C-alpha positions as CSV (number, residue, x, y, z in Angstrom):
1,X,-29.1,57.7,-191.2
2,X,-28.2,59.3,-194.5
3,X,-25.6,57.4,-196.5
4,X,-23.4,60.5,-196.7
5,X,-22.9,60.5,-192.9
6,X,-21.5,56.9,-192.9
7,X,-17.7,57.0,-192.9
8,X,-15.7,55.0,-195.4
9,X,-13.1,53.7,-192.9
10,X,-14.1,50.7,-190.8
11,X,-12.7,52.2,-187.6
12,X,-14.7,55.4,-188.1
13,X,-17.8,53.4,-188.8
14,X,-17.4,51.5,-185.6
15,X,-17.0,54.7,-183.6
16,X,-20.2,56.1,-185.2
17,X,-22.1,52.8,-184.4
18,X,-21.1,52.9,-180.8
19,X,-22.0,56.6,-180.5
20,X,-25.5,55.9,-181.9
21,X,-26.1,53.1,-179.4
22,X,-25.0,55.1,-176.4
23,X,-27.9,55.9,-174.1
24,X,-30.3,53.5,-175.9
25,X,-31.7,50.1,-175.0
26,X,-31.2,48.0,-178.2
27,X,-31.1,44.4,-179.1
28,X,-28.5,44.0,-181.8
29,X,-28.2,40.7,-183.7
30,X,-24.8,40.0,-185.4
31,X,-25.5,37.0,-187.6
32,X,-23.0,34.5,-189.0
33,X,-19.8,36.1,-187.6
34,X,-16.6,34.7,-189.0
35,X,-14.6,35.1,-185.8
36,X,-14.1,37.3,-182.8
37,X,-12.2,40.0,-184.8
38,X,-15.2,40.2,-187.1
39,X,-17.4,41.0,-184.1
40,X,-15.2,43.1,-181.8
41,X,-15.5,46.5,-183.6
42,X,-19.3,46.3,-183.4
43,X,-19.6,45.7,-179.7
44,X,-21.0,48.7,-177.9
45,X,-19.2,50.6,-175.1
46,X,-21.0,51.5,-171.9
47,X,-24.7,51.1,-172.8
48,X,-27.7,48.9,-172.1
49,X,-27.5,47.3,-175.5
50,X,-27.7,43.5,-175.7
51,X,-25.8,42.0,-178.5
52,X,-26.7,38.5,-179.8
53,X,-23.9,37.0,-182.0
54,X,-24.4,33.8,-184.0
55,X,-21.4,32.0,-185.6
56,X,-20.4,28.7,-187.0
57,X,-17.4,28.7,-184.7
58,X,-17.1,29.0,-180.9
59,X,-16.0,32.5,-180.2
60,X,-14.1,31.6,-177.1
61,X,-11.9,34.8,-177.0
62,X,-14.7,37.3,-176.7
63,X,-14.3,38.8,-173.2
64,X,-17.5,38.9,-171.1
65,X,-19.5,36.9,-173.6
66,X,-21.9,34.2,-172.4
67,X,-21.3,31.3,-174.8
68,X,-24.1,28.9,-175.7
69,X,-23.4,26.1,-178.1
70,X,-26.5,24.9,-179.9
71,X,-26.1,21.1,-180.3
72,X,-28.7,18.6,-181.4
73,X,-32.1,19.0,-180.0
74,X,-33.8,16.9,-177.4
75,X,-36.7,14.6,-178.4
76,X,-39.4,17.0,-177.3
77,X,-37.9,20.1,-178.8
78,X,-37.1,18.3,-182.1
79,X,-40.7,17.0,-182.3
80,X,-42.0,20.5,-181.6
81,X,-40.0,22.1,-184.3
82,X,-41.0,19.4,-186.8
83,X,-44.7,19.7,-185.8
84,X,-44.8,23.5,-186.1
85,X,-43.6,23.3,-189.7
86,X,-45.6,20.2,-190.9
87,X,-48.8,20.7,-189.0
88,X,-51.6,18.1,-188.5
89,X,-49.8,15.3,-190.4
90,X,-47.1,15.2,-187.7
91,X,-49.8,14.4,-185.0
92,X,-51.3,11.5,-187.0
93,X,-48.0,9.6,-187.3
94,X,-46.0,9.9,-184.1
95,X,-43.9,6.8,-184.7
96,X,-42.9,8.0,-188.2
97,X,-42.1,11.4,-186.8
98,X,-39.7,9.8,-184.3
99,X,-38.1,7.9,-187.1
100,X,-37.6,11.1,-189.2
101,X,-36.0,12.9,-186.2
102,X,-33.7,9.9,-185.6
103,X,-32.6,9.9,-189.2
104,X,-32.0,13.7,-189.0
105,X,-29.8,13.1,-185.9
106,X,-32.0,15.7,-184.1
107,X,-30.1,18.4,-186.0
108,X,-32.2,21.6,-186.3
109,X,-31.1,22.3,-189.8
110,X,-31.8,18.8,-191.1
111,X,-35.2,18.8,-189.3
112,X,-36.1,22.1,-190.9
113,X,-35.2,21.0,-194.4
114,X,-37.0,17.7,-194.1
115,X,-40.1,19.3,-192.6
116,X,-40.2,22.0,-195.2
117,X,-39.9,19.4,-197.9
118,X,-42.9,17.5,-196.5
119,X,-44.9,20.7,-196.0
120,X,-44.7,21.5,-199.7
121,X,-45.7,18.0,-200.8
122,X,-49.3,17.5,-199.5
123,X,-49.5,14.0,-201.0
124,X,-46.6,12.7,-198.9
125,X,-47.0,11.1,-195.6
126,X,-44.5,11.3,-192.7
127,X,-43.9,7.5,-193.2
128,X,-43.0,8.1,-196.9
129,X,-40.6,10.9,-195.9
130,X,-38.9,8.5,-193.4
131,X,-38.5,5.9,-196.1
132,X,-36.8,8.4,-198.4
133,X,-34.5,9.6,-195.6
134,X,-33.3,6.1,-194.9
135,X,-31.0,6.6,-197.9
136,X,-28.6,9.0,-196.2
137,X,-27.6,10.5,-199.6
138,X,-31.0,12.1,-199.9
139,X,-30.8,13.7,-196.5
140,X,-27.1,14.7,-197.1
141,X,-28.2,16.4,-200.3
142,X,-30.4,18.7,-198.3
143,X,-27.8,19.8,-195.7
144,X,-24.6,19.5,-197.8
145,X,-24.8,23.2,-198.8
146,X,-24.7,24.3,-195.1
147,X,-21.9,21.8,-194.4
148,X,-19.9,23.0,-197.4
149,X,-20.2,26.6,-196.2
150,X,-18.8,25.6,-192.8
151,X,-16.1,23.6,-194.4
152,X,-15.0,26.5,-196.6
153,X,-14.6,28.7,-193.4
154,X,-11.9,26.3,-192.2
155,X,-8.2,26.7,-192.6
156,X,-6.5,24.5,-195.2
157,X,-4.9,22.2,-192.6
158,X,-8.2,21.9,-190.8
159,X,-9.9,21.0,-194.1
160,X,-7.4,18.2,-194.6
161,X,-7.9,16.8,-191.1
162,X,-11.7,17.0,-191.6
163,X,-11.4,15.0,-194.8
164,X,-9.1,12.4,-193.3
165,X,-11.3,11.9,-190.3
166,X,-14.1,10.9,-192.7
167,X,-12.0,7.8,-193.6
168,X,-11.7,6.5,-190.1
169,X,-13.6,3.3,-189.7
170,X,-13.9,3.5,-185.9
171,X,-16.4,5.5,-183.9
172,X,-13.9,8.1,-182.4
173,X,-10.2,9.0,-182.3
174,X,-7.7,10.6,-179.9
175,X,-4.9,13.1,-180.8
176,X,-2.3,10.3,-181.1
177,X,-4.4,8.4,-183.6
178,X,-5.2,11.6,-185.5
179,X,-1.5,12.5,-185.7
180,X,-0.8,9.1,-187.2
181,X,-3.7,9.5,-189.6
182,X,-2.4,12.8,-190.9
183,X,1.3,12.1,-190.6
184,X,1.9,15.1,-188.2
185,X,2.9,15.6,-184.6
186,X,0.5,15.0,-181.7
187,X,0.6,18.7,-180.8
188,X,-0.4,19.7,-184.3
189,X,-3.1,17.1,-184.4
190,X,-4.6,18.2,-181.1
191,X,-4.7,21.8,-182.2
192,X,-6.5,20.9,-185.4
193,X,-9.0,18.7,-183.6
194,X,-9.8,21.5,-181.2
195,X,-10.2,23.9,-184.1
196,X,-12.7,21.5,-185.7
197,X,-14.5,21.2,-182.4
198,X,-14.7,25.0,-182.1
199,X,-16.1,25.1,-185.7
200,X,-18.8,22.6,-184.7
201,X,-17.5,20.1,-187.2
202,X,-16.6,17.5,-184.5
203,X,-18.2,16.4,-181.2
204,X,-16.4,15.6,-178.0
205,X,-18.4,13.1,-175.9
206,X,-15.5,12.2,-173.7
207,X,-12.4,14.3,-172.7
208,X,-9.6,13.8,-175.3
209,X,-11.7,11.8,-177.8
210,X,-13.3,13.3,-180.9
211,X,-16.1,12.0,-183.1
212,X,-18.5,13.1,-185.9
213,X,-22.2,13.6,-186.0
214,X,-23.5,10.9,-188.4
215,X,-24.4,13.3,-191.2
216,X,-21.1,15.2,-191.0
217,X,-19.3,11.9,-191.1
218,X,-21.1,11.1,-194.3
219,X,-20.2,14.5,-195.7
220,X,-16.5,14.1,-194.8
221,X,-16.4,10.7,-196.3
222,X,-17.9,12.0,-199.5
223,X,-15.1,14.5,-200.1
224,X,-12.2,12.4,-198.7
225,X,-9.3,11.0,-200.6
226,X,-7.1,8.4,-199.0
227,X,-3.4,9.2,-199.3
228,X,-2.4,6.2,-197.2
229,X,-4.0,7.7,-194.1
230,X,-5.9,4.6,-193.0
231,X,-2.7,2.5,-193.5
232,X,-0.8,4.8,-191.2
233,X,-3.6,4.6,-188.7
234,X,-3.6,0.8,-188.7
235,X,0.2,0.7,-188.3
236,X,-0.2,3.1,-185.4
237,X,-2.7,0.7,-183.8
238,X,-0.3,-2.2,-184.3
239,X,2.7,-0.5,-182.6
240,X,0.7,1.1,-179.8
241,X,-1.0,-2.2,-179.1
242,X,2.4,-3.9,-178.9
243,X,3.6,-1.3,-176.4
244,X,0.5,-1.9,-174.3
245,X,0.9,-5.7,-174.5
246,X,4.5,-5.4,-173.4
247,X,3.4,-3.6,-170.3
248,X,0.5,-6.0,-169.5
249,X,2.2,-9.3,-170.6
250,X,5.9,-8.9,-170.2
251,X,6.4,-12.7,-170.1
252,X,5.3,-13.0,-173.8
253,X,7.5,-10.2,-175.2
254,X,9.4,-12.7,-177.1
255,X,6.3,-13.7,-179.1
256,X,6.2,-10.2,-180.5
257,X,9.9,-9.8,-181.4
258,X,9.2,-10.4,-185.1
259,X,7.0,-7.3,-185.5
260,X,8.8,-4.6,-187.4
261,X,9.7,-1.4,-185.6
262,X,7.5,1.7,-186.3
263,X,8.6,4.1,-188.9
264,X,7.6,7.0,-186.7
265,X,7.9,7.3,-182.9
266,X,4.9,6.0,-180.9
267,X,4.0,7.6,-177.6
268,X,5.1,5.3,-174.8
269,X,2.8,3.5,-172.4
270,X,3.8,4.4,-168.8
271,X,2.2,1.6,-166.8
272,X,-0.4,-1.2,-166.8
273,X,-3.3,1.1,-165.9
274,X,-2.6,3.3,-168.9
275,X,-2.3,0.2,-171.1
276,X,-5.6,-1.2,-170.0
277,X,-7.4,2.2,-170.4
278,X,-6.0,2.7,-173.9
279,X,-7.0,-0.9,-175.0
280,X,-10.5,-0.5,-173.5
281,X,-11.0,2.8,-175.4
282,X,-9.5,1.6,-178.7
283,X,-10.5,-2.1,-179.0
284,X,-13.6,-1.6,-181.1
285,X,-11.7,1.0,-183.3
286,X,-8.9,-1.5,-183.8
287,X,-11.3,-4.2,-184.9
288,X,-13.3,-1.8,-187.1
289,X,-10.1,-0.6,-188.8
290,X,-8.9,-4.2,-189.3
291,X,-12.2,-5.1,-190.9
292,X,-12.8,-2.1,-193.1
293,X,-9.2,-0.8,-193.6
294,X,-6.3,-2.0,-195.8
295,X,-5.3,-5.7,-195.7
296,X,-1.9,-5.1,-194.1
297,X,-0.2,-6.4,-191.0
298,X,-3.3,-8.3,-190.0
299,X,-1.2,-11.3,-188.9
300,X,1.0,-9.1,-186.7
301,X,-2.1,-7.3,-185.3
302,X,-3.8,-10.6,-184.4
303,X,-0.7,-11.9,-182.8
304,X,-0.3,-8.7,-180.7
305,X,-4.0,-8.5,-179.6
306,X,-4.4,-12.1,-178.8
307,X,-3.4,-12.0,-175.0
308,X,-5.7,-9.1,-174.3
309,X,-8.7,-10.5,-176.2
310,X,-8.3,-13.9,-174.6
311,X,-7.8,-12.5,-171.0
312,X,-10.8,-10.2,-171.3
313,X,-13.0,-12.8,-173.0
314,X,-13.6,-10.7,-176.1
315,X,-14.1,-13.9,-178.1
316,X,-16.2,-12.4,-180.9
317,X,-13.5,-9.8,-181.6
318,X,-10.8,-12.5,-181.4
319,X,-12.6,-14.7,-183.8
320,X,-13.1,-11.8,-186.2
321,X,-9.5,-10.7,-186.1
322,X,-7.9,-14.2,-186.4
323,X,-10.3,-15.1,-189.2
324,X,-9.2,-12.0,-191.1
325,X,-5.5,-12.9,-190.5
326,X,-6.2,-16.4,-191.7
327,X,-7.8,-15.3,-194.9
328,X,-5.1,-12.8,-195.7
329,X,-2.3,-15.3,-194.9
330,X,-3.9,-17.8,-197.3
331,X,-3.9,-15.2,-200.1
332,X,-0.2,-14.5,-199.4
333,X,0.8,-18.1,-198.8
334,X,2.2,-17.3,-195.4
335,X,2.1,-20.6,-193.6
336,X,3.5,-19.2,-190.3
337,X,0.7,-16.7,-190.0
338,X,-1.8,-19.4,-191.0
339,X,-0.6,-21.6,-188.2
340,X,-0.9,-18.8,-185.6
341,X,-4.3,-17.8,-186.9
342,X,-5.6,-21.4,-186.7
343,X,-4.3,-22.0,-183.2
344,X,-5.7,-18.7,-182.0
345,X,-9.0,-18.9,-183.9
346,X,-10.0,-22.4,-183.0
347,X,-10.2,-22.1,-179.2
348,X,-12.3,-18.9,-179.5
349,X,-14.6,-20.6,-181.9
350,X,-14.9,-23.8,-179.8
351,X,-15.4,-21.8,-176.6
352,X,-18.2,-19.7,-178.0
353,X,-19.9,-22.8,-179.5
354,X,-19.5,-24.9,-176.3
355,X,-20.9,-22.0,-174.2
356,X,-23.9,-21.8,-176.5
357,X,-24.6,-25.5,-176.3
358,X,-24.3,-25.4,-172.5
359,X,-26.8,-22.5,-172.4
360,X,-29.3,-24.4,-174.6
361,X,-28.8,-27.6,-172.6
362,X,-29.0,-26.0,-169.2
363,X,-32.2,-24.1,-170.1
364,X,-33.9,-27.4,-170.9
365,X,-32.3,-29.7,-168.3
366,X,-30.8,-28.7,-165.1
367,X,-29.6,-30.6,-162.0
368,X,-29.9,-29.8,-158.4
369,X,-28.6,-31.6,-155.4
370,X,-31.3,-33.3,-153.2
371,X,-30.7,-34.1,-149.6
372,X,-29.3,-37.5,-150.5
373,X,-27.1,-36.1,-153.2
374,X,-29.1,-37.5,-156.1
375,X,-29.6,-35.9,-159.5
376,X,-33.2,-35.1,-160.1
377,X,-35.0,-33.5,-163.1
378,X,-36.5,-30.1,-162.6
379,X,-40.2,-29.7,-162.9
380,X,-40.0,-26.6,-165.0
381,X,-37.3,-25.4,-167.5
382,X,-35.1,-22.6,-166.0
383,X,-34.4,-19.6,-168.1
384,X,-30.7,-19.0,-168.6
385,X,-29.6,-15.5,-169.5
386,X,-26.1,-16.2,-170.8
387,X,-23.5,-19.0,-171.4
388,X,-21.5,-18.4,-168.3
389,X,-24.6,-18.2,-166.2
390,X,-25.4,-21.7,-167.4
391,X,-21.9,-22.9,-166.5
392,X,-22.1,-21.2,-163.0
393,X,-25.6,-22.7,-162.4
394,X,-24.4,-26.2,-163.3
395,X,-21.4,-25.8,-161.1
396,X,-23.7,-24.8,-158.2
397,X,-26.5,-27.4,-158.7
398,X,-24.6,-30.4,-159.9
399,X,-23.8,-33.2,-157.4
400,X,-20.6,-33.8,-159.3
401,X,-19.5,-30.2,-159.2
402,X,-15.8,-31.1,-159.3
403,X,-16.1,-32.6,-162.7
404,X,-17.8,-29.4,-164.0
405,X,-15.2,-27.2,-162.4
406,X,-12.5,-29.2,-164.0
407,X,-14.2,-29.0,-167.4
408,X,-15.0,-25.3,-167.1
409,X,-11.4,-24.6,-166.1
410,X,-10.0,-26.4,-169.1
411,X,-12.5,-24.6,-171.4
412,X,-11.8,-21.2,-170.0
413,X,-8.0,-21.6,-169.8
414,X,-7.3,-23.2,-173.1
415,X,-10.5,-23.3,-175.0
416,X,-9.9,-27.0,-175.6
417,X,-12.2,-28.4,-172.9
418,X,-15.9,-28.8,-173.5
419,X,-18.8,-29.7,-171.3
420,X,-19.6,-33.0,-173.0
421,X,-20.6,-33.8,-176.5
422,X,-24.0,-32.1,-176.8
423,X,-26.3,-32.5,-179.8
424,X,-27.6,-29.3,-181.4
425,X,-31.0,-29.7,-179.9
426,X,-29.5,-29.6,-176.4
427,X,-31.1,-32.8,-175.1
428,X,-28.2,-33.8,-173.0
429,X,-24.8,-32.5,-172.0
430,X,-22.6,-34.8,-170.1
431,X,-19.0,-35.0,-168.8
432,X,-17.6,-38.1,-167.2
433,X,-17.3,-37.2,-163.6
434,X,-15.4,-40.1,-162.1
435,X,-16.0,-41.1,-158.5
436,X,-18.3,-38.9,-156.5
437,X,-16.7,-36.9,-153.7
438,X,-19.4,-38.2,-151.4
439,X,-18.7,-41.9,-152.1
440,X,-17.4,-44.4,-154.5
441,X,-18.6,-47.4,-156.4
442,X,-22.4,-47.1,-156.5
443,X,-22.0,-43.5,-155.6
444,X,-20.1,-42.8,-158.7
445,X,-22.3,-40.8,-161.1
446,X,-22.2,-38.7,-164.2
447,X,-23.1,-35.0,-164.0
448,X,-26.1,-34.3,-166.0
449,X,-27.3,-30.9,-167.2
């Protein structure tokens, strides 16, 4: 069409475009649309034209559009894309190809950039490329231009939320946590999170929870500046955990009375089911934030989380959290927190060590009851999969099961009991059993494992 026939006004150009498409079968590609308003004037009227629109954002408000979000590729598709660009070298090193795809997160853009780099370096092998990509900074350098372009298309408040989310030590976050992180209301935080989700800057693997692709997380972290956001998040975890514990353990509310009240309101916990669900979802995030975040309120956080971690047998998390509280209290000279951390930390440590010793001992020696109630040695060692499997097996097979039940009860309830004094090599593990329930005197035996 001659240039002089093209109108200057956008509305007139749109009308001319639709008139030209009328009565024709055309495939029109509108690439990299900013938003729905950018596309809408170019959509044809009643015609057989098919319009394919690509955008960095989800164009959810285009009526009649079939939306297809292109996420990370499957293993087969990712390998096919890499192989088409690289050629024969990809077929010679299948294991290295899988490693490259894993490091690229199966993102099409990252795979294309990495494959093109290998294609233009004939001396490189796929294994050499994988070794270079293990340094995420090298891979991030290749895709940062595309990430920056997507970032610049965000609104200013979405950019700030994106940067702050890069500081979060945990694996994901919900709107309440994001609100505390940014110092805004929950409604504002949820709107921003949904906007970032529509812009493909976040992933949603579970309803109501948001996370990053690994490379986008690295990019967000590289441009983030902490204005106290992680401190606000940790304080939120403390007060929300306290609200959950008050629902689950109302008899121990008095133990948590010394915790300061939150500066900002915290969403209430309605019942025990909500408390359990929230703690299950956030436990790993709370521990990660305590480990990698600011060294504040760790004593209060350890005090608050102790009943839940003990009741659910999260002994590794309990040991980590109480050890952090102990270290921090020593730096501050806070003897009260030190005392609480020691009393909470020691049972978890002893319990884990005792269970490990029982597992080693029971895998080498195990008892079973003969018809006459005697303890006999097994002909072959029995493989024990876990510490509590070992305890259960000994309870089942031991002729003096009451003694083991008493010891296991003490160990599980208080962490102070132990199944005998076992040497590190696990040669024997004994607990005085007292009189046998089947007899006395000569029938009195020790339970051996």
